[in-house]
C-alpha positions in Angstrom: -39.0 75.0 -1.8 -38.4 72.7 -4.7 -35.0 73.8 -4.7 -34.2 73.2 -1.3 -35.9 69.5 -1.6 -33.8 68.9 -4.9 -30.5 70.1 -3.1 -31.4 67.2 -0.4 -31.5 64.9 -2.9 -28.6 65.9 -4.4 -26.7 65.8 -1.3 -28.3 62.2 -0.2 -26.8 60.9 -3.5 -23.6 61.9 -2.9 -23.3 60.2 0.1 -24.8 56.9 -0.7 -22.0 56.3 -3.4 -22.3 52.2 -4.1 -19.6 49.8 -6.2 -20.5 49.8 -9.8 -20.6 46.2 -11.5 -17.6 46.6 -13.2 -16.1 47.4 -9.7 -18.0 44.0 -8.4 -16.7 41.5 -11.5 -13.2 42.9 -10.9 -13.0 42.5 -7.1 -14.9 38.8 -7.9 -12.4 38.0 -10.6 -9.6 38.7 -8.7 -10.4 36.4 -5.6 -11.0 33.3 -8.1 -7.7 33.9 -9.5 -6.0 33.9 -5.9 -8.5 30.7 -5.0 -7.3 28.8 -8.2 -3.6 29.6 -7.3 -3.7 28.1 -3.8 -5.8 25.3 -4.7 -3.0 23.0 -5.6 -1.1 23.7 -2.3 -4.1 23.2 -0.2 -4.4 19.5 -2.2 -0.9 19.4 -1.3 -1.0 19.7 2.1 -4.0 17.4 2.9 -2.0 14.8 1.0 1.0 15.6 3.0 -0.9 15.6 5.8 -3.0 12.2 5.3 0.9 10.4 4.7 2.0 11.4 8.1 -1.0 10.1 9.5 0.0 6.7 8.2 3.3 7.1 9.0 2.4 7.7 12.7 -0.2 5.0 12.7 2.7 2.5 10.9 4.7 3.2 13.9 1.9 2.9 16.6 1.4 -0.5 14.8 5.0 -1.3 15.2 5.0 -0.6 19.1 2.1 -2.0 20.1 3.7 -5.5 18.3 6.5 -4.9 20.1 4.4 -4.5 23.7 2.0 -7.6 22.6 5.5 -9.8 22.0 7.1 -8.6 25.4 3.8 -9.7 27.2 2.9 -12.8 25.7 6.6 -14.0 25.6 5.4 -15.2 21.5 6.7 -14.2 18.2 4.7 -11.3 17.0 4.8 -10.2 13.5 3.2 -7.4 10.9 2.3 -8.3 7.1 3.6 -6.0 4.9 2.1 -5.1 1.4 2.6 -2.3 -1.0 -1.1 -0.8 -0.1 0.5 -0.7 3.6 0.3 -3.0 6.4 -2.3 -6.0 7.2 -5.6 -4.5 8.3 -4.6 -1.0 7.6 -4.2 0.5 4.1 -2.4 3.7 3.3 -4.5 6.7 2.1 -5.0 6.4 -1.7 -2.2 7.3 -4.0 0.5 6.4 -1.6 2.7 3.3 -1.2 5.3 1.3 0.9 8.5 0.0 0.1 10.9 -1.6 1.9 14.2 -1.9 3.0 16.1 -4.5 5.5 19.2 -5.0 6.6 20.8 -6.7 4.1 18.9 -5.1 1.1 20.8 -2.5 -1.4 17.8 -0.9 -2.0 14.2 0.0 -1.5 11.9 -2.4 -3.2 7.7 -3.2 -3.0 7.4 -6.0 -0.1 7.5 -9.6 -1.3 4.1 -11.8 -1.0 3.5 -12.1 2.8 6.4 -10.5 3.9 6.0 -10.2 7.5 8.5 -8.0 10.0 8.9 -9.8 13.0 9.4 -9.1 16.6 10.8 -12.1 19.1 9.6 -12.6 22.8 12.2 -10.1 24.0 10.6 -7.0 21.4 13.8 -7.3 19.2 12.8 -7.2 15.4 14.7 -6.8 12.3 15.9 -3.6 11.3 13.8 -2.3 8.4 13.2 0.8 7.1 10.3 1.7 5.2 9.3 4.5 2.6 6.0 5.8 2.1 5.7 7.2 -1.4 3.2 9.2 -3.1 4.2 11.2 -6.8 7.0 13.5 -5.5 6.7 13.1 -1.5 8.2 10.4 0.9 8.5 9.5 4.0 11.1 7.3 5.6 11.0 5.7 8.6 14.0 4.0 9.9 13.0 1.3 12.8 16.2 0.5 15.6 16.1 -3.4 16.2 16.6 -3.2 19.9 13.4 -0.6 20.8 11.7 -0.7 17.6 11.5 3.3 17.8 11.5 5.0 14.9 13.3 8.0 13.2 11.2 10.0 11.0 13.1 12.1 8.3 10.8 13.7 5.6 12.3 14.3 2.6 
């Protein structure tokens, strides 16, 4: 009987093969390498999404101010700063630059620079550039409709 029980124990050992500690360490090391290689791309996508949300918020605010100026029949304006527009700052790391109709290149908004909408909803044709390190989002607004044309570069 002892020979039979020894054979049964050997058969059980063969059927219950487990991973060795070395195999587990190698697998975890590979997972750690893959995660560390993907983290910069993950953080970059978060920053890009934050910039896109900021561009959408600026566009929405321009449309709201245009509608408000047409409804009230009064001139309305948006105050521009390098950190965004008044009461709506950009996400961390993003800055705002402005290029007006007569400007040769983009520049930081002047102190108390505003973007005005007259009673008919017509505004100065303006281009805004949101910058974060090597990523930029360009928003060009039409003077008659204040509708943007998004161009990611």
